[in-house]
N, C-alpha and C positions, 0 to 999 in steps of 0.2 A: 504494500500500500504506500502510495506516495506521501511523503511528509509535507504537509501544507502549513507547517508552523511559520509564523511571520518572523522575519528577521529585520529588525530595525536598522536603519543606517546609523553609523557611528556607535555601534554596540562595542564599546571599548572596555578592555580589561583594566580596570583602574589600578589593581594591585600590580600588574605587570608594568603599567605605565609609571607608577611610583618607583618601582625598582629600577627601571631604565633611567629615570631622572636622578637617581641617587648613585648610579655607577660613576666612578671616578675616571676621568680622562686626563692624560698628560698633555699640556699645551706648552710648546716651546716657542719663545720669541727671540729674535735677533735684533739687537740695537747697535747702531754704529754712531760714533761721535768723533768729530775732528778736533784735536787738541790745538792749543795756540801755536805749537811748533809744526803744524800741518800734519801731524801724525794721526792716522785714523785708528781708532780702537773699536773693536767689536765686542759686545757683551751679550752673552747667551744666558737666558733665564728660562727655567722650566718650573712648572707648577702643576699639581694635580688637583683638579676641581671637578665637582659634579655639576650637572645642569642646574640642580637645585641651588647649589652654592653660588654659581655665577649669577643666577636670577636674583638671589638675595642681595648680592652686592649692588646690582643695578637698582634694586628697590631702595636701598639705603641712599644711593646717590640721588635718586629722585626725591626722597624725603628731605635731604639737605637742600636741594634746589628749591623745594617748595617753601621751606622756612626762610631761606635767604630772600626769595621773591616776595614773601609777605613783609619782611623787614624793609626791603627796598621800596615797596609800595607806600608804606607809611612815611618814608623819607621824601616822597614826591609831593607835588602841590595838591594832587587829588587826595592823598592820604593825610594831609595836614602839615606837610613839610616839617616833620618832627626831626630833632637831632637823633643821632644813632642810638644812644642809650634809651631814649624814650620810645623810639621805633621798636627796639627789641622788646621792651616791656609790653607795648601794645600787641606785638606779634604773639608773645606768650599768653596774653589775655585772650586773644582771638583763638589760639589753640585750645585754651581751657574751655571756651564756649563750644568749639567744635567737638570736643570729647563728650560733651553732655548729651548729644543726640545722635552721634555717629553709629551707635549700636543698632538703632532701629531704622537707619537710613537705607533706602533702596540701593542695591549694589551698583547700578549704573550711575548713581549720583554721588558716589564716594570719590573724592579727589585725592591727589597726592598730599594736599594740605591736611586732610583728615587723617591719612595714614601717618604723616609726620607728627601730628598732634598726639596721636596714640603712642607713637614711639618715644615721645619725650618722657612718658611715665614708665612704659614697659615695652621693650623691643619685641619681646615674644608676642605681646598682644597685637602689635602692628603686623607681625607676620601671620598671625591668626586671621586678622582682618583681610590681608592679601589672599590667604588661602580660601577664605569665604568667597572672594571675588572670582578666584580661579575656578572653584567648584561650581559656582553659579553660571559662569561662562561656559563651562563644559556641559552642564545640564542643558543650557539653551541650545548648544550645538547639537547634542544628541537628540533632543526632543523635537528639533526643527524650528523652534521659535527664532533662532538667529537668522536663518534664511527667510523666514516669514517677515521679519522686520525689513528686509531688503525690498520685498514686494509691497510692503505697507499694509499687510492684512493682520497685524498683530493686535489691533485695538478691539474689534468686534469678535465675540466668541465664534459665531457661525462662520465668519470669513476665515478665521484661523483654522477651524475644523475642516473647511473645504480644502485649504492649502495642505494640511497634514494628510487628508484623505488621498490627494494626488500623490504626495510623497510616499505614503505607504503602498500605494498601488504600484509605483515604479520599483520600490524596494522589494516587494513581493515577487516581482518577475525576475529582477536581476540578482537578487540576493547578494548585495555588495559585500566585498571582502576587503576590509582595510579602509584606511582614511581616504585614499585617492578615489576609489570607486564610490565611497559614500559621498564625497564632495561632488562627484559627477552627478549622483542622484539628486543632490540639492540643486545643482545647476540646471538639470533637466526640469525640476519642479518649478524653479523660478522662471525659466524661459517659457514653459508651457502656461503658467499662470498669467504672465504678462501678455503673452500672445492672446489668450482668451479675453483678457481685460480690454486690450486695444481693439480687438475684433468687435467686442460689444460696443465700445465707444464709436467706432467707425459706422456700425450699423445704426446706432441711435442718431448720429449726426446726419447721415443720409436720409433717414426716415423723417427727421425734423425738417430738413430742406424740402423734401417731397410734400409734406403736409403744408408747409408755408406756401409753396407754389400752388397747391390745390386751393387754398383760401384765396389767393390772388385771382385765380381763374374764376372763382365763384362771384367775384365782385362785378360791379357794373362794367360792361364792355367799353363804355365811353371813357372810363378812366385808364383803360389799357392794362396790359399785363407787365408786371415788373420782374425782370430777370433776377436770379439770385446774385448776391454779391460775390466777388472773387475770394474774399477771405473765408466765405463759407465753403467754397470748393477746396480751398487750401487746407482747411481744417479737416475735411474728410480725407483728403489725400495724405495728410500727415498721419492720421490714425491708421490708415491702411498700410502706410509705409512702416510704421512702428510695429504693427502686427506681423508684417512680413519679415521684418528684421529679427524679431524674437523667434519666429518660426525657423528661420535659417540658423539662428543660434542653437535652437533645440536640436535640429538635425545634425549640426556640427558636433555638439557634445555627444550625441548618440553614436555617431561614427567613431569618435575617439574612445568611447567606452567599449564599443564592439572591437576596435583594433587592439585595445589594451587586453581584452580577453583572448583575442585570436593569436597575438604574438607573445603571450605569457610564456616564461621559461618552462621547460618540461620538468616535472617533479618525479624523481626516482626514489622509491621507498624500498630499501633492502630488507628491513625488518617488518614484521606484521604489525598491524594496528590501523588506526583511522587516519586518513590524510584528506586534506581539502584541495580539490583541483577545481579552480574556477568557482563555480557556484554549487558544485556537488561535493558531497561527503561520501567517500568510498572506503569501505572496510576491506583491508587486505589481510588475508590469513596466511600464516606461516605454513610452509610445506611440511607434511608429516613424514 
């Protein structure tokens, strides 16, 4: 019996991802400097850092920039042209105000200033806040809301449900394997949704022009018939052009997804067990 279980795009193994981000990698950098006696010296530096540690360093740098930016703003005319010491005090006061409500703030509204304000009291709490943003962003990507925001159907419940229904339909057929194929499913969903939207707009505009012309014809013949304005024809042509463009984009991504599957490397499994080939799961038994 064929397995009809749905496979969502971006079904990521969070534990495996966490382990990958914690693996250390050695990065070597070469620096060269010319001395006053025109002698050039090369310095080699190597360090082992994980992706998580590198990201943490970037976060700290952004936190520092955010606090400095707040201080510099208070030193400008718009911030009151305060001297440096007073500007620092006001920046610290601003951070204290930020800490009071950041816990219940929506993730997309959290700024580097909020993370910096939390880090002034406890650095671990600032990294926890950053982790909350990362997890929310991952949830949005896996659930489809990230791509829905691109189309603009994230506000009304039924519009979002329609978008996700299309996304699930494509994912059911292609059974995406990995991030690249899942991203292509999202691209297909976006292109198809926008094609449907602009096709609807083009039809509505054409119908409106037709109805307006019909009203003009029903008027007294002595007043004559008024032809449609050029901007009306341009608006219809624009909508059809956009619909056709998204249709071409849809077909282009579909070909790329097909070619990705067609030219995928051959998988050889010497030992028995379950292997994934394209969209299929094949059980290979060891010879007896």
